[in-house]
C-alpha positions in Angstrom: 88.7 97.9 131.4 92.3 97.1 132.4 95.2 99.4 131.7 97.4 99.1 128.6 100.8 97.7 129.3 103.7 100.1 128.5 104.1 99.9 124.7 107.4 99.8 123.0 108.1 101.0 119.5 107.9 97.4 118.3 104.5 97.1 120.0 103.3 100.2 118.2 104.6 98.9 114.8 102.8 95.6 115.5 99.6 97.4 116.5 99.7 99.5 113.3 100.2 96.5 111.1 97.5 94.6 112.8 95.0 97.4 112.5 95.9 97.7 108.8 95.2 94.0 108.2 91.9 94.2 110.3 90.7 97.2 108.2 91.6 95.5 104.9 89.7 92.4 105.9 86.6 94.3 107.0 86.6 96.5 103.9 87.0 93.4 101.6 84.1 91.7 103.5 81.7 94.7 103.0 82.8 95.6 99.5 83.7 93.5 96.5 87.3 94.1 95.8 86.4 94.0 92.1 84.7 97.4 92.7 87.8 99.0 94.2 90.6 100.4 92.0 92.6 101.6 95.0 92.5 101.4 98.8 94.8 103.6 100.8 95.0 103.3 104.5 96.7 105.9 106.6 96.9 104.8 110.2 98.2 107.2 112.8 99.0 106.1 116.4 99.6 108.5 119.2 100.8 107.0 122.4 101.3 109.5 125.2 100.8 109.2 129.0 100.0 105.5 128.7 97.0 106.4 126.4 96.8 105.0 122.9 94.8 107.0 120.3 94.4 105.4 116.8 93.1 107.4 113.8 92.7 106.1 110.3 92.1 107.8 107.0 90.7 105.5 104.3 91.1 106.6 100.8 89.0 104.6 98.3 89.0 104.8 94.6 86.0 103.1 93.2 85.5 101.4 89.8 83.3 103.8 87.7 80.3 101.3 87.7 80.5 100.7 91.5 77.4 101.1 93.6 79.3 101.3 96.9 78.1 103.9 99.3 80.0 106.0 101.9 77.8 104.3 104.5 79.2 100.8 103.6 82.8 102.1 104.0 82.0 103.6 107.3 80.3 100.5 108.5 83.4 98.5 107.6 85.6 101.0 109.5 83.4 100.8 112.5 83.5 97.0 112.5 87.3 97.1 112.2 87.6 99.4 115.2 85.5 97.0 117.3 87.7 94.0 116.2 90.8 96.2 116.8 89.6 96.9 120.4 89.3 93.2 121.0 92.8 92.6 119.5 94.2 95.3 121.9 92.4 93.7 124.9 93.7 90.3 124.1 97.3 91.3 123.5 98.3 94.6 125.2 96.3 95.0 128.4 97.5 94.0 131.8 
């Protein structure tokens, strides 16, 4: 794997926005948005010593009749991380 380029604040903002969009897309693929009352994404980027760490907390409030499981949410998050890795490789690696 090649190294990350040096990231600016603008890059970090772009990365955070892109990951949010990827997460929303993957969650909406896995789960009917009709079953969600609220989706809260808290994305934390930590960029030190040319290393980028990304953490996400996903808060989901389901409709009371929903049959969605925690496993479905976790699978969507895992898929989002894989697509996010590809996004980083395509846009921010040397």
